[in-house]
C-alpha positions as CSV (number, residue, x, y, z in Angstrom):
1,X,-20.2,-49.3,62.7
2,X,-23.6,-47.7,62.7
3,X,-22.2,-44.7,60.7
4,X,-20.7,-47.1,58.1
5,X,-24.0,-48.8,57.7
6,X,-25.8,-45.5,57.4
7,X,-23.5,-44.0,54.8
8,X,-23.4,-47.3,52.9
9,X,-27.2,-47.2,52.8
10,X,-27.1,-43.6,51.6
11,X,-24.7,-44.6,48.8
12,X,-27.0,-47.5,47.8
13,X,-30.0,-45.1,47.8
14,X,-28.1,-42.6,45.6
15,X,-27.2,-45.4,43.2
16,X,-30.8,-46.6,43.2
17,X,-32.1,-43.1,42.4
18,X,-29.5,-42.8,39.6
19,X,-30.7,-46.2,38.2
20,X,-34.3,-45.1,38.3
21,X,-33.5,-41.8,36.6
22,X,-31.6,-43.7,33.9
23,X,-34.6,-46.0,33.3
24,X,-36.9,-43.0,33.2
25,X,-34.6,-41.1,30.8
26,X,-34.4,-44.2,28.5
27,X,-38.1,-44.7,28.6
28,X,-38.7,-41.0,27.9
29,X,-36.5,-41.1,24.8
30,X,-38.7,-43.9,23.4
31,X,-42.0,-42.5,24.6
32,X,-42.0,-38.8,25.3
33,X,-45.3,-39.0,27.2
34,X,-44.0,-41.2,30.0
35,X,-43.9,-39.7,33.5
36,X,-41.4,-40.6,36.2
37,X,-42.3,-42.9,39.1
38,X,-42.2,-41.0,42.4
39,X,-42.3,-43.3,45.5
40,X,-44.1,-42.5,48.7
41,X,-42.2,-41.1,51.6
42,X,-43.1,-44.2,53.7
43,X,-41.4,-46.5,51.2
44,X,-38.2,-44.4,51.1
45,X,-38.1,-44.1,54.9
46,X,-38.4,-47.9,55.2
47,X,-35.1,-48.3,53.3
48,X,-33.0,-45.3,54.2
49,X,-32.1,-46.2,57.9
50,X,-33.1,-42.8,59.2
51,X,-31.3,-40.7,56.6
52,X,-34.5,-38.7,55.9
53,X,-32.7,-35.4,55.4
54,X,-30.2,-36.8,53.0
55,X,-33.0,-38.6,51.1
56,X,-35.0,-35.4,51.0
57,X,-32.0,-33.5,49.4
58,X,-31.6,-36.2,46.8
59,X,-35.2,-36.2,45.7
60,X,-35.1,-32.4,45.7
61,X,-32.3,-32.6,43.2
62,X,-34.4,-35.0,41.1
63,X,-37.2,-32.5,41.3
64,X,-35.0,-29.7,39.9
65,X,-33.8,-32.0,37.1
66,X,-37.3,-32.9,36.2
67,X,-38.5,-29.3,36.2
68,X,-35.5,-28.1,34.3
69,X,-36.4,-30.1,31.2
70,X,-39.4,-29.9,28.9
71,X,-42.1,-32.4,30.1
72,X,-44.9,-33.8,28.0
73,X,-46.9,-34.4,31.1
74,X,-47.2,-30.7,31.9
75,X,-45.0,-31.1,35.0
76,X,-47.8,-33.0,36.8
77,X,-45.3,-35.0,38.8
78,X,-43.4,-31.9,40.2
79,X,-45.7,-31.5,43.2
80,X,-45.3,-35.3,43.9
81,X,-41.5,-34.7,44.0
82,X,-42.0,-31.7,46.3
83,X,-44.4,-33.6,48.6
84,X,-41.9,-36.5,48.8
85,X,-38.9,-34.2,49.6
86,X,-40.9,-32.2,52.2
87,X,-42.5,-35.3,53.7
88,X,-39.0,-36.7,54.2
89,X,-37.8,-33.4,55.8
90,X,-40.7,-31.1,56.6
91,X,-38.4,-28.4,57.8
92,X,-36.6,-28.1,54.4
93,X,-37.8,-24.7,53.4
94,X,-36.4,-24.3,49.9
95,X,-38.6,-26.8,48.0
96,X,-41.7,-25.1,49.3
97,X,-40.6,-21.6,48.3
98,X,-39.3,-22.6,44.9
99,X,-42.4,-24.7,44.0
100,X,-44.8,-21.9,45.1
101,X,-43.2,-19.6,42.5
102,X,-42.6,-21.8,39.5
103,X,-45.8,-24.0,39.5
104,X,-48.5,-21.4,38.8
105,X,-47.1,-20.5,35.3
106,X,-47.5,-24.2,34.5
107,X,-51.2,-24.2,35.4
108,X,-50.5,-25.7,38.8
109,X,-51.6,-22.8,40.9
110,X,-53.9,-24.7,43.2
111,X,-51.2,-27.3,43.8
112,X,-48.7,-24.5,44.6
113,X,-51.0,-23.0,47.2
114,X,-51.4,-26.4,48.9
115,X,-47.6,-26.8,49.0
116,X,-47.1,-23.3,50.3
117,X,-49.6,-23.7,53.1
118,X,-47.9,-26.9,54.1
119,X,-44.5,-25.1,54.2
120,X,-45.8,-22.2,56.3
121,X,-47.1,-24.8,58.8
122,X,-44.0,-27.0,58.9
123,X,-40.9,-25.4,57.4
124,X,-38.0,-24.0,59.5
125,X,-37.9,-20.7,57.5
126,X,-41.4,-19.4,56.7
127,X,-41.2,-15.8,55.5
128,X,-40.0,-16.7,51.9
129,X,-42.8,-19.2,51.5
130,X,-45.5,-16.8,52.8
131,X,-44.1,-14.0,50.6
132,X,-44.2,-16.2,47.5
133,X,-47.7,-17.3,48.3
134,X,-48.8,-13.7,48.6
135,X,-47.4,-13.2,45.1
136,X,-49.4,-16.2,43.8
137,X,-52.6,-14.8,45.2
138,X,-51.7,-11.3,43.9
139,X,-50.8,-12.3,40.3
140,X,-52.6,-15.6,39.6
141,X,-55.7,-15.4,41.7
142,X,-56.2,-11.6,41.8
143,X,-57.1,-12.1,45.4
144,X,-55.8,-9.0,47.2
145,X,-57.3,-10.1,50.6
146,X,-55.2,-13.3,50.8
147,X,-52.2,-11.6,49.1
148,X,-52.2,-9.0,51.9
149,X,-52.6,-11.8,54.5
150,X,-49.6,-13.8,53.4
151,X,-47.4,-10.7,52.7
152,X,-48.2,-9.7,56.3
153,X,-47.2,-13.2,57.6
154,X,-43.9,-12.7,55.7
155,X,-43.4,-9.2,57.0
156,X,-44.0,-10.2,60.6
157,X,-41.3,-12.9,60.5
158,X,-38.2,-11.6,62.4
159,X,-36.0,-13.4,59.9
160,X,-37.4,-11.5,56.9
161,X,-35.2,-9.0,55.2
162,X,-36.0,-5.3,55.7
163,X,-37.0,-4.8,52.1
164,X,-39.5,-7.7,52.4
165,X,-41.0,-6.1,55.5
166,X,-41.3,-2.8,53.7
167,X,-43.1,-4.3,50.7
168,X,-45.4,-6.3,53.0
169,X,-46.3,-3.2,55.0
170,X,-47.0,-1.1,51.9
171,X,-48.9,-3.7,49.9
172,X,-52.0,-2.2,48.4
173,X,-50.9,1.4,48.9
174,X,-49.9,1.9,45.2
175,X,-52.8,2.4,42.8
176,X,-50.8,1.0,39.8
177,X,-51.0,-2.8,40.1
178,X,-48.1,-3.2,37.7
179,X,-45.7,-1.1,39.8
180,X,-46.9,-3.1,42.9
181,X,-46.1,-6.4,41.1
182,X,-42.7,-5.2,39.9
183,X,-41.8,-4.2,43.5
184,X,-42.8,-7.7,44.7
185,X,-40.6,-9.4,42.2
186,X,-37.8,-7.0,42.9
187,X,-38.1,-8.0,46.6
188,X,-37.6,-11.6,45.6
189,X,-34.6,-10.8,43.4
190,X,-32.9,-8.8,46.3
191,X,-33.6,-11.4,49.0
192,X,-33.2,-14.8,47.4
193,X,-29.9,-16.8,47.4
194,X,-31.2,-19.1,44.7
195,X,-29.7,-18.1,41.3
196,X,-32.7,-19.6,39.4
197,X,-35.2,-17.7,41.4
198,X,-33.1,-14.5,41.1
199,X,-32.9,-14.9,37.4
200,X,-36.6,-15.4,37.0
201,X,-37.5,-12.5,39.4
202,X,-35.2,-10.1,37.5
203,X,-36.8,-11.2,34.2
204,X,-40.2,-10.2,35.6
205,X,-38.8,-6.8,36.8
206,X,-37.4,-6.1,33.3
207,X,-40.7,-7.3,31.8
208,X,-42.7,-4.7,33.7
209,X,-40.1,-2.0,33.1
210,X,-40.2,-2.7,29.4
211,X,-44.0,-2.2,29.3
212,X,-43.6,1.1,31.1
213,X,-40.8,2.1,28.7
214,X,-43.0,1.3,25.6
215,X,-45.8,3.3,27.0
216,X,-43.5,6.3,27.5
217,X,-42.3,6.0,23.9
218,X,-45.9,5.7,22.7
219,X,-46.6,9.1,24.4
220,X,-43.7,10.6,22.4
221,X,-45.4,9.2,19.3
222,X,-48.7,10.7,20.2
223,X,-47.1,14.1,20.9
224,X,-45.6,14.1,17.4
225,X,-48.5,12.5,15.4
226,X,-51.6,13.1,17.4
227,X,-52.5,9.4,18.1
228,X,-51.0,6.4,19.7
229,X,-49.3,3.9,17.3
230,X,-51.6,1.3,15.9
231,X,-48.7,-1.1,15.6
232,X,-45.7,-1.2,18.0
233,X,-43.4,-1.3,15.0
234,X,-44.4,2.3,14.2
235,X,-42.2,3.4,17.0
236,X,-39.2,2.2,14.9
237,X,-40.7,3.3,11.5
238,X,-41.1,6.8,12.8
239,X,-37.5,6.9,14.3
240,X,-38.7,7.1,17.9
241,X,-36.8,3.8,18.7
242,X,-34.1,2.1,16.7
243,X,-35.5,-1.3,17.6
244,X,-38.2,-2.9,19.8
245,X,-36.5,-4.4,22.9
246,X,-37.1,-8.1,23.3
247,X,-39.3,-9.3,26.2
248,X,-37.5,-11.9,28.4
249,X,-40.5,-14.2,28.1
250,X,-40.8,-13.7,24.4
251,X,-44.1,-11.7,24.5
252,X,-45.1,-9.2,21.9
253,X,-46.9,-6.0,22.8
254,X,-49.5,-3.6,21.3
255,X,-50.4,-0.1,22.5
256,X,-54.1,0.3,23.3
257,X,-56.1,3.4,22.4
258,X,-55.5,4.7,25.9
259,X,-51.7,4.4,25.6
260,X,-51.3,1.3,27.8
261,X,-49.0,-1.6,26.7
262,X,-50.7,-4.9,26.4
263,X,-49.3,-8.4,25.9
264,X,-50.3,-10.3,22.7
265,X,-50.7,-13.9,23.6
266,X,-49.4,-16.1,20.8
267,X,-48.0,-19.7,20.5
268,X,-44.7,-18.4,19.3
269,X,-42.1,-17.4,21.9
């Protein structure tokens, strides 16, 4: 009888979430600036008859749905969704790890750090969260001290894959920061079971490999013509390349006077 009541409650909760999502989607189509309502964990716990883990999974799915669509609010509610999912089930590792990686590019770096530290303290699987936090400090904060600290935490976890342990142990040993960063993303691609994270990590690996490739072709140009190209298109105009490969993030590049590839930040992607 208790199980029937619990599963009936879960079904009602699922229907309620679906209704709330429908209301949110309807309001969003009329007013693109509207943000979803994210309840507090105490409210959800009061109504779910102890099905905290199931409720956590449901709100995690809503978080993914929210993040997977363009949001006029700058994804400001994403950390609320993650907090809700992880407050309902603090041991649920995946939301912490995912949020730590995807939030900084949305100008939510500080929020990602808070979430990651919460996950390292409470989650069942910690190495992935610590590893991703190390990457955040490495890429977005340029803080090598904290990056090394959290890579070390990841590497010391017995559950961490061997490639992660190797990267953690060797962090800071390479003088080329780009190669270091590429290896970090490669470690994520090789260790994650999440297809979204794998796709994003592989895109970053290709992004850095593309920059190195363009620099190599610029050296060929300099050997032939005495200077580096002033425009990247000259690599095609002078028959060194047949086309300029597309960056996975839509960035354009220039070659500096020292032969280094540099991103051109533009509003067009």
